[in-house]
LOTORDREN-555064 format. One line per 10 residues: their letters; for each residue x, y, z of C-alpha. Coordinates in nm, 3 decimals. Layout:
BEGIN
a	X:Y:Z  ...
***
This chain:
BEGIN
xxxxxxxxxx	12.194:7.889:7.179  11.821:7.941:7.129  11.691:8.281:7.031  11.482:8.280:7.349  11.617:8.268:7.707  11.333:8.037:7.817  11.302:7.734:7.588  11.102:7.488:7.801  10.734:7.479:7.700  10.493:7.648:7.936
xxxxxxxxxx	10.244:7.418:8.109  9.903:7.431:7.944  9.573:7.464:8.125  9.519:7.094:8.059  9.852:7.013:8.227  9.756:7.219:8.531  9.412:7.057:8.555  9.571:6.713:8.532  9.809:6.803:8.814  9.524:6.929:9.030
xxxxxxxxxx	9.318:6.614:8.965  9.614:6.390:9.049  9.710:6.576:9.365  9.358:6.665:9.481  9.336:6.398:9.757  9.672:6.511:9.894  9.563:6.877:9.885  9.244:6.797:10.077  9.434:6.598:10.341  9.695:6.871:10.384
xxxxxxxxxx	9.425:7.137:10.404  9.234:6.969:10.686  9.553:6.887:10.875  9.662:7.249:10.844  9.344:7.358:11.024  9.479:7.199:11.344  9.852:7.277:11.370  9.854:7.122:11.717  9.891:6.776:11.556  10.236:6.871:11.426
xxxxxxxxxx	10.390:6.931:11.770  10.177:6.778:12.046  10.326:6.429:11.988  10.671:6.567:12.074  10.557:6.737:12.393  10.788:6.679:12.691  10.843:6.774:13.055  11.091:7.050:12.972  10.832:7.221:12.755  10.571:7.166:13.024
xxxxxxxxxx	10.774:7.350:13.288  10.829:7.649:13.061  10.461:7.658:12.963  10.343:7.642:13.326  10.563:7.936:13.426  10.468:8.146:13.124  10.098:8.054:13.145  10.061:8.139:13.514  10.256:8.460:13.467  10.029:8.575:13.184
xxxxxxxxxx	9.724:8.466:13.384  9.828:8.690:13.671  9.858:8.981:13.427  9.542:8.918:13.226  9.312:8.924:13.532  9.360:9.293:13.622  9.401:9.395:13.258  9.085:9.212:13.151  8.874:9.386:13.412  9.033:9.722:13.330
xxxxxxxxxx	8.976:9.690:12.955  8.614:9.592:13.010  8.572:9.938:13.167  8.710:10.096:12.849  8.449:9.905:12.648  8.176:10.025:12.884  8.108:9.675:13.019  8.108:9.529:13.372  8.452:9.392:13.471  8.351:9.025:13.462
xxxxxxxxxx	8.311:9.044:13.082  8.682:9.112:13.051  8.749:8.790:13.243  8.511:8.592:13.019  8.695:8.716:12.712  9.031:8.640:12.872  8.939:8.281:12.959  8.807:8.182:12.616  9.095:8.346:12.430  9.379:8.179:12.620
xxxxxxxxxx	9.207:7.839:12.642  9.100:7.776:12.282  9.384:7.930:12.085  9.626:7.639:12.132  9.431:7.410:11.895  9.464:7.648:11.600  9.784:7.835:11.682  10.081:7.890:11.456  10.243:8.119:11.717  10.366:8.001:12.054
xxxxxxxxxx	10.379:8.353:12.197  10.049:8.518:12.113  9.794:8.571:12.391  9.434:8.632:12.287  9.207:8.835:12.509  9.064:9.182:12.559  9.289:9.464:12.440  9.285:9.838:12.489  9.235:9.928:12.123  8.959:9.675:12.061
xxxxxxxxxx	8.787:9.777:12.386  8.790:10.142:12.282  8.654:10.063:11.933  8.383:9.845:12.083  8.298:10.111:12.341  8.263:10.377:12.071  8.048:10.142:11.861  7.817:10.064:12.157  7.787:10.435:12.238  7.700:10.507:11.874
xxxxxxxxxx	7.437:10.231:11.859  7.286:10.307:12.199  7.141:10.069:12.455  6.773:10.153:12.419  6.679:9.823:12.252  6.969:9.596:12.351  7.206:9.596:12.645  7.573:9.675:12.604  7.666:9.313:12.679  7.424:9.182:12.414
xxxxxxxxxx	7.573:9.417:12.155  7.926:9.319:12.255  7.855:8.944:12.225  7.686:9.000:11.888  8.001:9.174:11.767  8.210:8.880:11.888  7.986:8.629:11.708  7.959:8.802:11.370  8.318:8.931:11.351  8.431:8.580:11.449
xxxxxxxxxx	8.226:8.428:11.166  8.380:8.671:10.917  8.731:8.599:11.043  8.669:8.225:11.027  8.537:8.249:10.670  8.841:8.448:10.559  9.071:8.197:10.725  8.902:7.893:10.571  8.929:8.061:10.230  9.300:8.120:10.301
xxxxxxxxxx	9.271:8.496:10.249  9.529:8.595:10.508  9.706:8.795:10.241  9.459:9.082:10.292  9.647:9.198:10.601  9.937:9.290:10.372  9.721:9.565:10.224  9.758:9.761:10.550  10.096:9.932:10.572  10.313:9.952:10.885
xxxxxxxxxx	10.269:10.333:10.921  9.891:10.284:10.928  9.923:10.027:11.207  10.170:10.243:11.401  9.950:10.548:11.353  9.627:10.391:11.473  9.806:10.230:11.771  9.957:10.566:11.866  9.630:10.753:11.815  9.439:10.487:12.007
xxxxxxxxxx	9.686:10.496:12.296  9.654:10.874:12.319  9.273:10.853:12.301  9.252:10.580:12.568  9.493:10.761:12.800  9.295:11.085:12.773  8.973:10.893:12.846  9.122:10.751:13.167  9.230:11.085:13.314  8.884:11.155:13.456
xxxxxxxxxx	8.844:10.823:13.645  9.209:10.847:13.753  9.125:11.182:13.918  8.787:11.064:14.049  8.597:11.297:13.813  8.251:11.175:13.712  8.019:11.284:13.431  8.279:11.274:13.150  8.179:11.063:12.849  8.511:10.911:12.741
xxxxxxxxxx	8.354:10.758:12.426  8.349:11.097:12.255  8.630:11.233:12.037  8.958:11.257:12.225  8.990:11.635:12.189  8.642:11.684:12.339  8.716:11.445:12.626  9.044:11.626:12.695  8.879:11.968:12.697  8.595:11.861:12.923
xxxxxxxxxx	8.833:11.680:13.159  9.057:11.984:13.192  8.751:12.197:13.259  8.639:11.959:13.535  8.971:11.932:13.721  8.823:12.137:14.004  8.601:11.833:14.079  8.902:11.612:14.150  8.846:11.371:14.442  9.062:11.164:14.675
xxxxxxxxxx	9.071:10.892:14.403  9.362:11.082:14.247  9.587:10.975:14.535  9.522:10.606:14.467  9.551:10.655:14.090  9.873:10.857:14.091  10.041:10.636:14.353  9.951:10.324:14.152  10.093:10.482:13.837  10.413:10.582:14.018
xxxxxxxxxx	10.445:10.232:14.158  10.411:10.077:13.812  10.677:10.298:13.656  10.905:10.266:13.959  10.902:9.887:13.920  10.944:9.907:13.544  11.252:10.127:13.548  11.380:10.021:13.889  11.399:9.651:13.806  11.568:9.732:13.475
xxxxxxxxxx	11.836:9.928:13.660  11.879:9.667:13.933  11.908:9.389:13.675  12.215:9.556:13.533  12.359:9.618:13.878  12.283:9.269:14.014  12.296:9.025:13.719  12.249:8.723:13.946  11.908:8.855:14.052  11.801:8.920:13.694
xxxxxxxxxx	11.551:8.634:13.673  11.385:8.726:14.002  11.369:9.093:13.909  11.223:8.998:13.572  10.920:8.834:13.736  10.885:9.123:13.980  10.869:9.353:13.681  10.621:9.164:13.467  10.388:9.103:13.763  10.376:9.472:13.847
xxxxxxxxxx	10.014:9.509:13.726  9.902:9.224:13.950  10.092:9.345:14.256  9.980:9.706:14.199  9.614:9.607:14.195  9.668:9.370:14.490  9.831:9.640:14.706  9.572:9.900:14.603  9.293:9.655:14.691  9.441:9.584:15.036
xxxxxxxxxx	9.464:9.958:15.107  9.110:10.009:14.978  8.980:9.729:15.202  9.150:9.874:15.509  8.998:10.217:15.441  8.648:10.116:15.332  8.569:9.790:15.517  8.367:9.961:15.792  8.214:10.238:15.580  7.870:10.234:15.423
xxxxxxxxxx	7.986:10.481:15.158  8.335:10.417:15.014  8.588:10.699:15.038  8.660:10.660:14.667  8.517:10.472:14.368  8.558:10.092:14.382  8.440:9.805:14.161  8.193:9.667:14.415  8.019:9.338:14.339  8.165:9.122:14.064
xxxxxxxxxx	7.945:8.816:13.995  8.111:8.482:14.055  8.147:8.225:13.776  8.011:8.230:13.420  7.673:8.383:13.488  7.609:8.502:13.134  7.662:8.184:12.937  7.406:8.110:12.668  7.321:8.157:12.304  7.412:8.516:12.210
xxxxxxxxxx	7.130:8.745:12.113  7.114:8.783:11.737  6.820:8.928:11.549  6.796:9.094:11.212  6.734:9.425:11.388  7.047:9.390:11.601  7.252:9.282:11.301  7.141:9.588:11.105  7.243:9.811:11.396  7.592:9.665:11.429
xxxxxxxxxx	7.651:9.623:11.053  7.802:9.968:11.006  8.065:9.899:11.270  8.144:9.538:11.179  8.412:9.618:10.916  8.629:9.818:11.157  8.581:9.569:11.444  8.675:9.276:11.219  8.966:9.466:11.065  9.120:9.556:11.401
xxxxxxxxxx	9.046:9.206:11.530  9.259:9.056:11.252  9.511:9.332:11.198  9.616:9.369:11.560  9.647:8.994:11.607  9.845:8.915:11.291  10.075:9.215:11.332  10.170:9.104:11.684  10.204:8.737:11.585  10.430:8.820:11.289
xxxxxxxxxx	10.642:9.051:11.504  10.712:8.785:11.767  10.757:8.520:11.498  11.044:8.725:11.356  11.191:8.777:11.703  11.178:8.407:11.794  11.262:8.264:11.450  10.941:8.102:11.330  10.676:8.189:11.072  10.307:8.227:11.133
xxxxxxxxxx	10.030:8.149:10.887  9.800:8.456:10.868  9.509:8.254:10.728  9.535:8.002:11.011  9.552:8.287:11.263  9.227:8.417:11.112  9.072:8.079:11.189  9.203:8.090:11.546  9.059:8.438:11.598  8.732:8.336:11.436
xxxxxxxxxx	8.677:8.023:11.644  8.782:8.203:11.963  8.529:8.481:11.917  8.245:8.261:11.792  8.276:8.031:12.095  8.349:8.326:12.323  8.015:8.485:12.238  7.843:8.185:12.405  8.034:8.261:12.725  7.928:8.627:12.719
xxxxxxxxxx	8.268:8.742:12.592  8.327:9.046:12.376  8.569:9.056:12.075  8.916:8.939:12.175  9.239:8.955:11.979  9.614:8.937:12.030  9.754:9.152:12.310  10.096:9.309:12.260  10.185:9.351:12.627  10.074:9.003:12.737
xxxxxxxxxx	10.235:8.842:12.432  10.563:9.015:12.517  10.537:8.889:12.877  10.459:8.537:12.760  10.754:8.537:12.522  10.993:8.676:12.782  10.871:8.424:13.041  11.014:8.138:12.836  10.697:7.994:12.681  10.766:7.679:12.481
xxxxxxxxxx	10.434:7.597:12.308  10.079:7.736:12.270  9.971:7.494:12.546  10.073:7.762:12.798  9.735:7.924:12.741  9.565:7.641:12.931  9.740:7.743:13.254  9.643:8.108:13.202  9.284:7.994:13.156  9.293:7.790:13.477
xxxxxxxxxx	9.408:8.096:13.670  9.129:8.309:13.520  8.869:8.046:13.617  9.004:8.037:13.973  8.978:8.415:13.985  8.617:8.404:13.860  8.509:8.148:14.120  8.732:8.221:14.420  8.853:8.581:14.408  8.543:8.777:14.311
xxxxxxxxxx	8.472:8.880:14.676  8.816:9.044:14.684  8.744:9.226:14.357  8.475:9.426:14.545  8.735:9.665:14.690  8.951:9.717:14.377  8.980:10.098:14.333  8.856:10.224:13.997  9.143:10.475:13.989  9.389:10.186:14.028
xxxxxxxxxx	9.247:10.011:13.722  9.266:10.338:13.528  9.634:10.360:13.621  9.686:10.005:13.490  9.519:10.103:13.161  9.724:10.420:13.116  10.046:10.238:13.200  9.968:9.960:12.951  9.860:10.171:12.654  10.140:10.427:12.671
xxxxxxxxxx	10.373:10.152:12.550  10.173:10.148:12.224  10.280:10.502:12.135  10.545:10.499:11.863  10.883:10.621:11.980  11.034:10.946:11.846  11.309:10.733:11.689  11.054:10.538:11.484  10.878:10.854:11.372  11.212:11.008:11.273
xxxxxxxxxx	11.306:10.695:11.080  10.990:10.683:10.870  11.023:11.056:10.800  11.381:11.003:10.682  11.304:10.689:10.481  10.984:10.798:10.309  10.795:11.124:10.364  10.464:10.976:10.248  10.483:10.703:10.514  10.531:10.977:10.771
xxxxxxxxxx	10.234:11.165:10.624  10.012:10.855:10.650  10.124:10.802:11.011  10.044:11.163:11.105  9.703:11.148:10.934  9.620:10.828:11.123  9.704:10.991:11.458  9.532:11.321:11.382  9.208:11.170:11.250  9.194:10.927:11.543
xxxxxxxxxx	9.239:11.214:11.788  8.984:11.451:11.634  8.731:11.190:11.519  8.734:10.818:11.604  8.962:10.519:11.559  8.724:10.399:11.289  8.760:10.714:11.081  9.133:10.731:11.154  9.206:10.384:11.021  8.975:10.425:10.721
xxxxxxxxxx	9.136:10.753:10.619  9.494:10.639:10.671  9.438:10.302:10.501  9.269:10.468:10.205  9.546:10.724:10.180  9.810:10.451:10.197  9.643:10.255:9.917  9.601:10.572:9.709  9.972:10.648:9.739  10.050:10.290:9.640
xxxxxxxxxx	9.824:10.313:9.335  9.984:10.640:9.229  10.328:10.482:9.260  10.219:10.190:9.044  10.034:10.413:8.798  10.328:10.651:8.756  10.642:10.438:8.787  10.986:10.582:8.747  11.134:10.525:8.403  11.510:10.566:8.391
xxxxxxxxxx	11.713:10.635:8.080  12.032:10.439:8.136  12.391:10.512:8.045  12.719:10.328:8.083  12.949:10.358:8.381  13.293:10.198:8.347  13.396:10.001:8.656  13.729:9.879:8.525  13.849:9.592:8.312  13.672:9.262:8.265
xxxxxxxxxx	13.829:8.922:8.331  14.034:8.932:8.010  14.204:9.251:8.129  14.133:9.430:7.800  13.764:9.503:7.746  13.595:9.742:7.987  13.341:9.628:8.246  13.020:9.829:8.246  12.727:9.887:8.476  12.418:10.072:8.368
xxxxxxxxxx	12.290:10.361:8.579  12.047:10.652:8.525  12.205:10.873:8.262  12.132:11.210:8.421  12.176:11.111:8.786  12.401:11.366:8.966  12.576:11.090:9.163  12.732:10.945:8.846  12.929:11.222:8.680  13.132:10.995:8.448
xxxxxxxxxx	12.837:10.818:8.290  12.861:10.786:7.914  12.561:10.758:7.682  12.491:10.435:7.495  12.587:10.397:7.127  12.440:10.665:6.903  12.076:10.609:6.822  12.029:10.352:7.096  11.808:10.428:7.395  11.814:10.217:7.711
xxxxxxxxxx	11.516:10.240:7.944  11.450:10.063:8.273  11.100:10.017:8.410  11.079:10.014:8.788  10.738:9.847:8.810  10.544:9.570:8.646  10.385:9.664:8.315  10.011:9.642:8.378  9.693:9.827:8.297  9.735:10.082:8.576
xxxxxxxxxx	10.058:10.225:8.435  10.065:10.114:8.071  9.946:10.445:7.922  10.185:10.648:8.134  10.481:10.427:8.036  10.380:10.455:7.670  10.372:10.836:7.686  10.699:10.875:7.875  10.902:10.642:7.654  10.774:10.803:7.334
xxxxxxxxxx	10.847:11.150:7.471  11.196:11.041:7.573  11.263:10.902:7.225  11.141:11.222:7.061  11.355:11.429:7.295  11.673:11.233:7.217  11.636:11.146:6.847  11.546:11.296:6.507  11.215:11.295:6.334  11.258:11.149:5.984
xxxxxxxxxx	10.981:11.302:5.783  10.994:11.589:5.535  10.705:11.820:5.470  10.643:12.060:5.185  10.740:12.421:5.227  10.375:12.527:5.235  10.238:12.571:5.582  9.919:12.396:5.481  10.105:12.072:5.420  10.254:12.063:5.771
xxxxxxxxxx	10.063:11.875:6.044  9.881:12.097:6.291  10.096:11.983:6.583  10.433:12.044:6.407  10.569:12.391:6.484  10.846:12.372:6.223  11.099:12.657:6.190  11.359:12.646:6.463  11.247:12.295:6.562  11.353:12.165:6.221
xxxxxxxxxx	11.706:12.295:6.272  11.730:12.137:6.617  11.589:11.811:6.487  11.866:11.768:6.227  12.133:11.772:6.499  11.991:11.469:6.675  12.077:11.107:6.588  11.823:10.878:6.432  11.654:10.626:6.663  11.792:10.285:6.571
xxxxxxxxxx	11.714:10.064:6.869  11.527:10.076:7.195  11.654:9.849:7.474  11.427:9.761:7.765  11.568:9.652:8.100  11.295:9.425:8.242  11.478:9.334:8.563  11.202:9.495:8.775  10.908:9.378:8.561  10.758:9.076:8.735
xxxxxxxxxx	10.418:9.085:8.561  10.295:9.200:8.223  9.930:9.193:8.121  9.749:9.239:7.791  9.721:9.616:7.838  10.094:9.633:7.905  10.169:9.435:7.589  9.941:9.664:7.391  10.132:9.966:7.520  10.457:9.815:7.386
xxxxxxxxxx	10.289:9.758:7.049  10.169:10.119:7.050  10.521:10.239:7.131  10.654:10.033:6.841  10.400:10.175:6.597  10.455:10.534:6.701  10.835:10.524:6.708  10.856:10.336:6.378  10.652:10.609:6.218  10.851:10.882:6.395
xxxxxxxxxx	11.182:10.735:6.269  11.041:10.637:5.926  11.184:10.284:5.956  11.156:9.974:6.172  11.330:10.045:6.502  11.476:9.743:6.680  11.333:9.652:7.019  11.557:9.452:7.252  11.464:9.310:7.592  11.710:9.221:7.868
xxxxxxxxxx	11.674:9.053:8.208  11.332:8.900:8.141  11.226:8.739:8.469  11.010:8.447:8.356  10.854:8.266:8.063  10.516:8.437:8.105  10.668:8.773:8.016  10.868:8.618:7.734  10.558:8.444:7.598  10.363:8.771:7.602
xxxxxxxxxx	10.638:8.948:7.405  10.658:8.662:7.156  10.281:8.680:7.107  10.319:9.050:7.027  10.582:8.968:6.760  10.888:9.111:6.933  11.091:8.794:6.869  11.081:8.843:6.488  11.153:9.196:6.382  11.256:9.151:6.018
xxxxxxxxxx	11.124:9.389:5.753  10.866:9.142:5.626  10.724:9.057:5.967  10.716:9.416:6.082  10.544:9.535:5.768  10.254:9.303:5.842  10.208:9.435:6.194  10.296:9.798:6.167  10.383:9.915:5.822  10.035:9.919:5.672
xxxxxxxxxx	9.890:10.081:5.980  10.138:10.364:6.010  10.152:10.434:5.636  10.519:10.370:5.559  10.549:10.408:5.182  10.914:10.384:5.076  11.007:10.599:4.779  11.330:10.569:4.574  11.434:10.926:4.640  11.693:11.097:4.852
xxxxxxxxxx	11.570:11.261:5.170  11.771:11.582:5.147  11.670:11.713:5.487  11.779:11.403:5.673  12.071:11.318:5.444  11.979:10.951:5.405  11.866:10.765:5.094  11.595:10.502:5.073  11.863:10.244:4.995  12.033:10.329:5.324
xxxxxxxxxx	11.703:10.297:5.504  11.649:9.950:5.365  11.995:9.847:5.479  11.950:9.972:5.832  11.611:9.808:5.879  11.722:9.463:5.773  11.733:9.283:6.109  11.694:8.924:5.994  11.885:8.675:6.207  11.922:8.893:6.517
xxxxxxxxxx	11.826:8.797:6.870  11.602:9.036:7.058  11.570:8.867:7.397  11.887:8.874:7.608  12.008:8.745:7.941  12.207:9.060:8.020  12.186:9.428:7.943  12.536:9.437:7.798  12.447:9.163:7.551  12.136:9.356:7.451
xxxxxxxxx	12.335:9.677:7.390  12.590:9.498:7.174  12.314:9.337:6.969  12.134:9.669:6.930  12.453:9.848:6.814  12.571:9.566:6.587  12.542:9.648:6.218  12.447:10.012:6.265  12.793:10.166:6.250
***
């Protein structure tokens, strides 16, 4: 057997360049084909898929119409802009989709972020719709660029508690902002911080109008259908499919019923009894090249990062979630492209930033959607609404739309079970979640997501920079296959769960690194391993009796007596089973450990490595000289530097002669890279008895 676990030569840079040159035409072809995933499934389209897509598409279209108009209110835009955004999102996505379930359009969170951004910028120089379309254009360009560069991996930098926290905080903020219109209260700026909006709304409750009747009844109707159909489905299983559609169309029917009631009350009145939408322009009246000047770009630049981040994060998180549920994988980079193209083209229709909607995606999935083509049928329904139903939109009660918004966003609030789980699993995840909610509530979504994301990354960096280093001991599990020799596992030596753990052979230390060995943690790993070795083993160096001859950092006295009782460090065994990467700084830290411990022990300590994961790590260790640890080789790399000067005398304090030292440091012929930890321990202990 070779001395090294990995014996095949590593590919050189020339080999890799040759491979790239040979395969370059294929890479280019695959890349351009991957930009349009529709080509992989459209040729297999059939009537069965068509039926499922028509049902799902029309169902989502019936939901997106009232939601789109309602969310436009949250963004501070006229209701027709929500329909523009809905049409473009559902119609274009199918060409670039890697998810059959996702529905792109206006969402509550994006609408709130956009509304806060528009309020911050002001409408003195540009209208709210011009600012909104500019956001759609530029954020779409950024998303498209990231997708073309295949940088979808960036979404993995945002942790699940951050996403859950900003969704929960956003849902609370949006709900609080809709209390005033639900109660018919005017004069409350719901773009301010949530705690201010809540305080001002509570202070204005005495101005409540008749709108509250429409709002509360609509909300009760929505929840009655939600829970009532769920109960009836269990009681009458044969009616389950019918009840399912009754349930998912509850937003549409709620707005329809509220509009009929509003028309009956207000049709003969010059002044409506309660707030209604009034005139909604028919068709696409705001199509054209979006306004974009250097002045406008400079005004929206500060808010572009958060708009783009939520645009991508919300969409990919929803797409991945439903991909797991329905057993398919999405391509985040390709989804970036879909979002980018949708918003760039949408800006020419007057749309504002659109992204994946959780509620409509869930409805689409549950409706039996078969392919992304279902979006076409949703788009057709939105176009019909824009051209044929706008006269009916006149009488839609504003309080009814507020009820639809509140009902929709409350589902985004994380359940107590989820919060309890993350608290139990990892306190710092719970802390990040709470910070995200709190900062969103007291400041803005923008600040909330920045703070929580930064905190999450900081915690990650601290974990990487200060990894856990375990000193391992043996735990006997029984007999091996031969029925004679014991079978060992290696566990943390001082862990309270393993009371029968035995230490490794005398003078041998086993350490396991729980992270990759890279520049962020190399110094910390160096310090901890050296301190562990000094704690467990003897220092082999004798000083003169005069205090002046003792190093300044050596206390002497009682420490000398304790030192003699410890064994001498003979070998250090590294378990690299969790080390997937090692860089030059990490290798240098191992060299520094070797130098310091060789000097501390006054001989060449053996360094064994087990469970090396790949040839890159092995190659790095070979480059550092850890594959040849004989006296001659080690003297060249460490002996001259650390000042080892053997003398033919007896070390009385440590009770070991120079001849004995020479014997114990002769490691010629040994293997230092091992496939298992047990093999490494046996090799480390061999010859030291």
